N, C-alpha and C positions, 0 to 999 in steps of 0.2 A: 184587585191587583195588589193593593198595599198589604192586605192581610196575607196574601200568598208570599209576597216578598219577605214579610216578617217571619212567616213560617219557615221559609227556606233559610233565612238568616239564623233562626233558632236551631235548625237542624245542623247547619254548618258549625255553630258554636258547640253543639254536642259532639260532633266529630272531632273538633279540636280538643275538647275536654277529654274525650276518650283517648286520643293519642298522647296527651300529656300524662294521663294516668298510666298508660301502657309503658311509657318511656321515663317514668318519674325517676327511677333509679339512675338512669343515664344522665338526666338533667341535674340531679343532685350531685352525682360524683364528678361531673365535668364542670359544673358551675358556668354553663354557657351563657346564662342570661345576665351576668353581672355587668358586662359592658353595655347592656341595653336597658339599664334600669332608669326609669323616670320617677316622677313624684309618686304616682299611684299605679302606673302601668309597667309591665315587663314585656319586652319584645322577645319572643321565643322563636327560633328557627325550627320549623317542622318539615323535614324532608318527606316527600311523597304525598303531600296534601296540596291540592290546587283549589283556587277560588272557583265558585260556581260560575259557569260561562255557557254560552250557546254552543251547541254542537251541530254541525251541518250534516246533511244527509249523504247518501252514497254518491260518490263522485265517479264511479266506474262507468256510468252511462255518458253518452255523448251530450254535450251541452256547451254552455259558455266556458271558454277556457280549455276546451278539449281540442285535440288535433294532433298532427304528426309532430314529433320532436324527439330529441335524443334524451333518454333517461340519464340521470346522474351527471348532467352536463357540468354541474358545479362541484364535482367531487374533488376533494383535495387530500392532503396528508395530515390534517390536524388531528385525526383520530377516527376510529371506526365504531365507537360505542356511544350510545346516548348518555348525556350527563344527567345527574340527579339534581333537581332544583329544590331548594329549601324555601318554603314560604314563611316569612316572618309574620307572626300573629301577635297582636297586643292583647295581653291578658291582665286583668286587674289583680293587684296583689292579694286582695281579699279572696278572689277565686282560687288563686294558687294555694292560699292557706286552707280553703275548703277541701281542695283536692288532696293536700297533704294529710289533713285530718281524716278524710275518708279512707285513704290507703293505709294509714297507720292505725286507724280506729282509735283516734285520740278523743278522750271524753272532753266535753265542754268544761271550762274552768269555772268554779264557783268562787268569785273574788271575795276577799275579806277586806277589812280596813274601811276604805271610803265607800265600799258598796253598802256599808251599814250606816254611813253618815248621810245626811240629807243636804244637798246643795240647792240654793235658790236659783230658779230659772224664771225669768220674767220677760214680758213683752207688753207693749201698749195696745192691749186688745179689749180693755174694759171701757165703759162709758159712765160718766157721773155728771152731776149738775154743777159742781164747783171745780175750780182749778185755775191754773195760770193761763193767761191769754195765749201764750205760745203753744198750748195744747188744745186750743179750741177746735172742736170737730165742726168744720165749716158746713158740710152737707146736712148734718143733723140739725144744726142751728138754723140754717135757712129753711129747712123743711118745717121745723116747728113754727118759725115766724110766719111762713106762708099759710100754714094751717090756721094759725090764730087770726091772721088778717082776713082770710076767707070767711071764717066763722063770724067775725065781727062785721063783715061787709065792707071793709076798708080797702080791699084789694081791687085795683083797677086793671083789667086785662089789657086795656089800651095803653096804660102807663105802668108796666109791671115793676114797680119799685118795692123791694122787700127790705124792711127795716127791723132787724131783730131788737128786742128789748132784753132786759136782764133775765127774765123768766124763760126766754127761748133758748138760752145758751146751753150747749152740751160740751163736755170736755173729755178728751181721751184720758184714760187712767191706766196705771201700771198694775197688771195682774201678775201675781207671783205664785208659781207652783213649785213644788219640791220634787226633785228627782235624784235617784242614786247617782253618785259620781265615782266611777271606778278608775283608779290610777295605779300604774305599776312602774317599777324601775328594774332594769336589768343591769347588773354589775358584772361585767366581764373582766376576768383576771387571766393573765397568761404569763407563763415562764418564757422569757426572751433570752435566756442564756444560750451559750454556743451550741448546746445539744439539740435545741429546737430549730430545725432547719426550715428552708423555704417551703418544702412540701408539707411539713407539719402545720405551719402557719396558714397555708392555703386550705387545709382540711378544717381548721378552726374557723376560717373566714366563711367557708361554704355552710358549715353547720350553724354559725351565728345568723346568717341570712335567713335560713328556714325557721330557726327558733323565733327570730324577730317577727317574721311573717305571721306565725301562728299566734304569738302573744298580742300582736297588734289587732288581730281579728277578735280577740277576747276582751280587750280593754278600750275604754274611751280615749285614754291617753297613755303613752308609753315613753318613758325616758330611758336613755342608754348611757352608761358611764363605762370608761375603759381604764383598767389598771394593768400596768406591766411590772414585772419584777425579775430580778436576778438575785443578787444578794441584798438589794434594796428595792422598795416599791415606790411608784409614783403614778399619778393620774395623767393620761395622755388623750389625744384626739384619736378618732377612728383610723385615720391613715397611718399614724405612727404605731398604733397598736398592732396592725397587721404586717408592718414592714420593718419594724425595729429589730435589730439583732445585736446582742451584746456578747461579750466573751467572758463575763465573770462567773462566779459560782451561783448557787441557787439556795435561797433562804425563803421558803414559802410563807413562813409566819409574817414576814414583812407585808405581803399582800393582804393577808387575813386581818392584820391589825388596821391597815388603811380601809379595808372594806367595812370592818366593824365601826370605825370612826365615822365613815360616810353614812352608814345606816343610822347611827345614833344622832348625828347632827342634822342630817338632811332628809332622811327617809324613815321616820318612826313607823313601827308596825301598825299603830292605831290608824294611820292615815294612808299607808302605802302597802301594796302587794310587792314584796321584794323577792327578786330572783337572782341570787349570786351564781355565776358559772365560773369555774376555774379549769383551765386546760394546761397540762404539762406532760412531760414524758416520764414522770414518776420519780425523778431524782430529787433529793433534798440534801441540804448541807449536813445534817446529822440527825440521829435518832432523837436527840434532845429537842431539836427544833420541831420535829414531827410531833412530839409530845405537847409542845407549845401550840401548834396548830390545832390539835384535838381539843385542848383546853379552850382556845378561842371559839371553836365551833360549838362546843357544849355550852359555854357560859354566855357568849355574846351574840353569835351569829344565828345558830339554829332556832333559838327561841323567838327571833325577830323576823324570820323569813318564811315564805311559803314552802320552798324547798331549796336545798343547797345541792348544786349539781357539779360533780367533778368528772371531767372527761380526760382520760389518759391516752394521749396520742402516741402510738408506737414509734420509737426512734431507734436508730442503730446504736445510739450512745446512751439511751435511757435504761435504767434498771427496772423500772416499773414497780418499785417497792412501795411508793406512797399509797397507791390504791389498795395494796394488800393491808397496809396499816390502818387505813380508813375503814375497810371492810371488817377488819378484826375488832376494832374499837367501837364503831358506830353503826354496825349493820342492824341493830335493833331499833334505831331511830328512823321512822318512816320519812322524816324530812331530809334525810341524807341519801342521796342517790349517786352511785358511781357507775361509770361506763367505760369499757375498753373500746378504743377506736383504732383498729389495726391498720386501716388504710381508708381510701375514699369510699370503698364499697361498704364500710362499716358505719357511715354517717347516718343513714336512715334508721338503723337499729338503735344507734345512740340517741337520736332524737326521740324515738319511742320510749327508750329507757327514761329519759328526762321528763317528758311531757305526758307519759301514758297514765299517770295517776290522777291527772286533772286537778292538781292542787294550785 
């Protein structure tokens, strides 16, 4: 019975997984799961799926509950069509990442940096003859003492007193092994000037959620930092990043300078896999500032990161010129990836643009 229940449960999970894959574009574009996010699970509404349940036989024959009566006795005016019920199913974040990777055919990332360094990982799983009394292995010590007393004929079953001596004692010891340690940091940058409206920020928020889900499935640990900029840049928390709106001009180099400083001071390439993401509508203060951005990318940022991803979110007020300039100057550098995001339906394609190289 237990094996059958597990088999049915597994089949139900496959049905849920298939529905998520089928409707992935809708989930991504609408961002329905954000309000249901827990620590490791996402609660997703799936219309049209019911939990497995018992179904009774044909009730057309006479039997208990049958008899004369008026059909539709409780009919009212609330409506004449059945409603569609949505079942909320909890799905692990790692499973969502797997589904995203399968649908977009994302290659597994080969980490650099700490994946090549060796971090000690240890536990008290060894045994030795010397050590502090706080680490004495009681069972092994008593077993050795009992064996010795039986061998010498000093053990009395009627008075089973076991007295360990020095040579009976065993101690737990620390055994250390070495394992690769993969760590990554995502540095999100976004233009929060007046031309980036609420819808543009929501697109960035949705895309960042899925990017984080994939990167978390690839690394043992992931840090996330947020930088906003208009004419000046500063580091903020997640909530401020997605909801702040300013009215000033746009000077993108201010964000790149702060990004380069964080990378140099906190996240050196020898120890970290670094993923800077920048989102804007393509406007910049001047051509001279764009030249400064390209200089920062070439000299300080690109040599120290896995990839640099620029996402241009279409806006009624944005010119879209910055992406053109990046493509013209840096298209030959495989670490530089740009993507056009016209609307929510463009999010999946943009994610594939950014993560499809497996860097």
